[in-house]
N, C-alpha and C positions, 0 to 999 in steps of 0.2 A: 418472581419478577418476570414481566413479559419480555419476550425476545425482541431485540432491536439490532438489525444488521445494517450494513452500508456498502456502497460501491463508491470509490473516490478516485476517479481518473484525473490526470493532469492534462490541460488543454495544449499540449505540445504537438498535436496532430490528431488525425482521425482515428477512430477505434479500429483495431485489427482483430484477428482471430484470438490472439492471446488475451486481449481485453475482453472478448466475448466469453472466454473460459472463466475469468474471474467474476464477471458480472453474473453469469449463469449460476455458478456454484454458490455465490453469496445470496442470490435471489431465491434459489430453490431451498437453501438451508433455512432462510427466514420464513418463506411461505409454508414450508412443510411443518413448521412449528407455530403456524398461525401468528407469526410475528410481523413486525414492521420492517420495511426495507427503505433505506434513505439514500439519496444521491447527493454527493458532495463534490464540488469542482475545486481541485487543489491548484489554484491559480496564483500562487505566491511568487513563483519565479518568472517575473514578467519578461526578462530578456529571452527566455526560452519559449514563451507562449507564442502560438501561431494564431494569427488573426482569423477569427471565425471558427476556431476549433471547438470552443465550448458549446456554441450553438449546434455545430455538427455532431458532437458527442450526444447531446440531448436528443436531437432528431433521430440519430441512429438507434439509440436505446428505445425510443418510442416506436420506431419502425419495426423493431424486433419484438415488440409486445411487452417490454418492461414497464411496470407501473410503480412509481415511488409514492410514499405515504405522507410526506411533509414537503414544505417548500424547499427548493434546492438551496443548499448553503454554498456560498463562494468564500473561500479562505481570504481573498483579498479584502473582504468586508469585515474581517475578524481581527484586524491588527491590534485594536485596543486590548483584546483578551490575551494576546501573546505578550504584549508589553507588560500587562499586569502579572503574567506568569514569570517574566524576567525579574520583576521586583520581588516576588515571592521566593525565587531561587537565589537571590542575590548573595547569600552567605556561601553558596556553592559555586559561584561563577568568578571568572577572571578574564581580563582582556588578553588577547593574543596578537602579537605583531609579527609573527614569524612569516617569512616569505616561503614560497614553494621550495626554493633552493635550500633555505634553512631547514625546512621540514625534512627534506631528503637527507640532509647532512646530519641532523641531530637524531633522527628517529631510525627505527629498524622496520623491516617489512614483515608483517605477520600474515596470518591466514585471511584476514579481512581488510588488508591494505596496510598503509603506514601506521605504525604505533607511535602515537605522540609522546614525546619525551618528558613533557611537563616543563619545558624550558621557561615558559612565561607564568608559571603558577604564582609567583610572588608579586605579580603586577596588580596594581589597584584597578578597580572596575569603575568606568565612567560610561553609563549607558548612552551618552550623547556622542561619544567618540566613534570614529569610523574604523574601529578595529573589530576583528572577529571576537566572539564571546564563546568561551568554552565552559563546560560544566565538569566539575571534578568527578572522577570515578573512584571506586573503592576496590581494594584487593580482596574480593570475595566473589564467589560464583552466584550468578543469577540464573535460576533454573525455572523452567515451566514445562508443562506437558501439552504438546501440540496435539490436537484432536486427530490429526492425520499422520504427522511425522514422529509422534511419540516424544520422549523426554529430550530436552535440549537445554544446554547450559553454556554460559560464557563467563569468563572473568574479564570484565571490561578493562580494568586497570592494566592487566598483563597482555591482553590480546588486542586491545584497541587504543587504550589511553583516553585521556580527557577529550571529549568530542565537542564539535561546534554546534551551538544551537541558534546563533545569529551570525550571519556572515559579515565580512567587512563592508560589504555594500549595503548593509542594513536590512537585508532580506532574511526573514526568519527561516530557520532550517526545517525541513520536513519532520524531523524527529520531534521537535517541540510542538509544532502546529497540530500534528496528527494526534498527539496525546491530549492536548487541550480540547480539540474538537470531539474526539471520541467520548471524553468524559462529559462534555457539555451536552452532547446529543444523546447521552445515555446508552451508548453502544454496549451491548452485552456480549457480542461475539464478532470477531473479525475473521472473515474468510477472504484470503488473498493469495497471490502467487508465492511460490517458495523462494523466489529471488529476494523476498523481504523477510525471510526467516531470521537471518542474522541481524536484522534491524530490531527485532522484538526485545532482546535484553536491554538495549538502549532505551526503548520506550518504557519498559517496566521500571528501569532505574529512575526515569523522570517521574513516572506515576508514584513511585515510592517517596521521592523527595517532595512531591507536591501533595501527598496524602490523597491521591486519586484512586478510584477503583481500577483493577486490572481485568479487562474482559477476557473471555476465552479466545484462543487463537486456533485457526485451522489453515494450514498452508498447502495449497494444491500444487501439483507439478506444473512447471511452466513448459510451454511449447518451444522447441528450438528448430532452427532451419537446418539445411544440409551442411552448413559450415559449423554447426554446433553452437550457434549464437541464439540468444533469446529473441523471440519475435518481439520487435519493438519498432518505434518510429526511427530509432537510430540505425537499426539494421534493415531499414526499408521494407518492413512487413507491409503487404498490401492492405489497403483499407477494406473494411467489410463492404460487400455488395449490398445495395439497398433495393435492387430489383426484386419483385415479388417471388420469382422462381428460385431465388437463392436463400430466402429467409429460413424456411423450414429445413432446407438442406444443411445450412450452417448450424442451426440449433441442434439438429440430430447429431451432427458430427461432434459438436461440443459435448453432448451427453455421452457419446461413445468414448471420447477422450477422457472424460471424467469417470470412466469405468461403470457407467450405469447401464441397466437393462434398456435396450433401445428397440425401436421399431422403425420401419422405413418412413421417410418423410412423406411419402404418398399416402400414408395412413391418416394424415391430418389435413383438414380443409382450411385451417386458420391458425395463426400463432396462439390465439386464446385456447383453442383445442389442444395444441401442443403443450402449453404451460399447465393446463389442468391435468393432463396425463403425466407430465414430468413431475409435478409436485406430488402427485399420489404415489409415484414409484421411486421417489428420491431416497437414496441411502448413502450417507456420508462415509460409512464404513467401506464402501466399494471403491472409493477413490484410490488410485494407485499411490503407494508410499514413496516412490522415487521422486527425486527433486525435479527432474526434467526428462522429457523424451521427444523424439523427432515427430514433427507434425507435417503432414504432406498437403494440407488444404491450402489453396491459394486464393479462394474466394471469400 
């Protein structure tokens, strides 16, 4: 089976250095295996979307020399597919009317946040009602071998509880949409930041319930700032510079962060020359196994 990878940013702001790391790692992993690399804009959460961000993301990726192989997919145009998935999952779903106050009072706090108590498990499901929809979990471990982080497992029922796949405001949750779209696009391997590592068992759970294939996973370290926070729009990570003099500098810094053999940015005359060199020298096994480390680049 031919390799198909992807990069799937949310248009809640412009790309920053942390975004560049995920894009670079997924791109090089795909290209080094003569595979396809797809671009998906995960624009389901309209209240958090920033005007013009999707266009800015696309322009930034093009400026840095990324090339995608198929038409860009926008999740906001895929709502019928997610609705169909809800119908398929119906025996495993129920409506949840719990408020945040109730969730805090009824549940306990686990490693991955609040553990849902199952308070609403007996409620009937009506897809037209404006309640959150949860999927049932089972008291068993879901295990997989991450290509970077190694063996990883979770017992969803004990460590998380039944989780939401459609919010009360009718917005489909990331967990469901990403599973449906990865299967639809034929994604064979997901390369992304380690902040999503603990999301993977939830996605595998949904894949199993829907009889969908499970891709391979590789979670790279995330970059953190001086305060120990993940570089993100929420922590005010600066947007990537688009001026010509910064492109090769940032790409070489990304390679260095990813543990690869690097050369000085002055060795390249264009982003195409950089990518040709980087693809030829890419080695996933060199990526550091820690989940995060400090990043000092501000451009």
